[in-house]
Steps between C-alpha positions, in 0.01 A plus 500: 500500500454724802150610609444868429577734794219710639502766770392374836182718493383339195549150636295596807232634279492175298478296817226721642303470184529125509372463849231766448368283206525184700328645805222670306147403616314235309129479452283455807413126421852388556531182721772552783690238691798481739790279397836368623765423236833324550751519212834305490757537227843358417736633240857418410763428235453193276836335480824680467754618228873492495531835664250415769214702362212379289228698317245217556265525799221293649201614700224331701215655685182390675225737606252354753176701547237468771159657427153530663638722773819291504313196622565262214773415251381647179786487246835346463742567220829315414710673238854451370712657226836541336649835422797643303682823601535723192665793694538591862157662472306288253397131507261277312312201644278201399326269737187307607253523783206303634223627735212368683222747564210452749217689664465800547717593197286283278146347511641157374846386601742452203868440419694697245813446294688825434818520279648854501774715344625821652766785475636670813691820566667573835685823588544807719342837496638712779438310826226289334580146388255430217381190323280483190355168391298441193345148469295323227294199622316225310213396726354148466253439774306166515173681485529581125672407173622841395859635578481840665771753446574743782769766567631601841693825558653542835700795655675452834691770687711466811624799707736460794392630842757745637694374798415122447689341216290184503160667487337636184164633388348293219246612244366288204224503251403226253230534230366212296338524155331223308581510131211272381155373600463134591244229558579482871396860560791726441426824321739726316638796702577561870502181704635601835729739694719442805647796692732440800661712764713361784834450669795281401781356718827364361608228740813411303634511138276199437182543708240788471153541633223747430161556656219750454167575344392400155187624328389247241215588262367248245252590211241237457287542181127461556559513884598742770870564512698352783731690741729305739663674793811294544771468774797378288813330630792441247807288577769514224827309482745630233831329431776684304 
């Protein structure tokens, strides 16, 4: 099932609208902080079939986040999953993650179990390499008894830099929505938004790094919103 083809101008307008929304000003009471985030990921085939190819994939990733002007370790996430490739463009995934969150992202440190399910589309539109990811999470923090349901919708776009085959421009936006209210403080509606712009470098067919600026806004019901200005470093290993 191919993704519908759109003229390049319409794609640029869609991307522009996404980042305009993400970068729109929030109310004056917003708390701001400067962060440093490291993100490591590993993806590859799960086993092999008789013809050497398998539709099954595994993934593991671990974001590590430093808040309070990057002076303290504030959140660690450890997440793994198994995927099945439906077509060259579409895949489905299930997995589980665990996170530890500390000050300044929360007043009281807590741990959280987080099973998830997701569908992913990857393809090409002109010179843009695109990736859409739609994820449903079940959140079970140890600060409450309710199970929170949250969706995450991410668009990533890579564009090669002329004259340098290893270098690319990278743009991404991910928006989070809570589907229900919970006893640990989640409220239905917008939860957070992450908008990223930076550069990517392909070291080999396996290793890729990305770095740049990420604007992270979190809605906090009953309190001022929070905006983190993040320097993000991604290291991704992908095995065929």
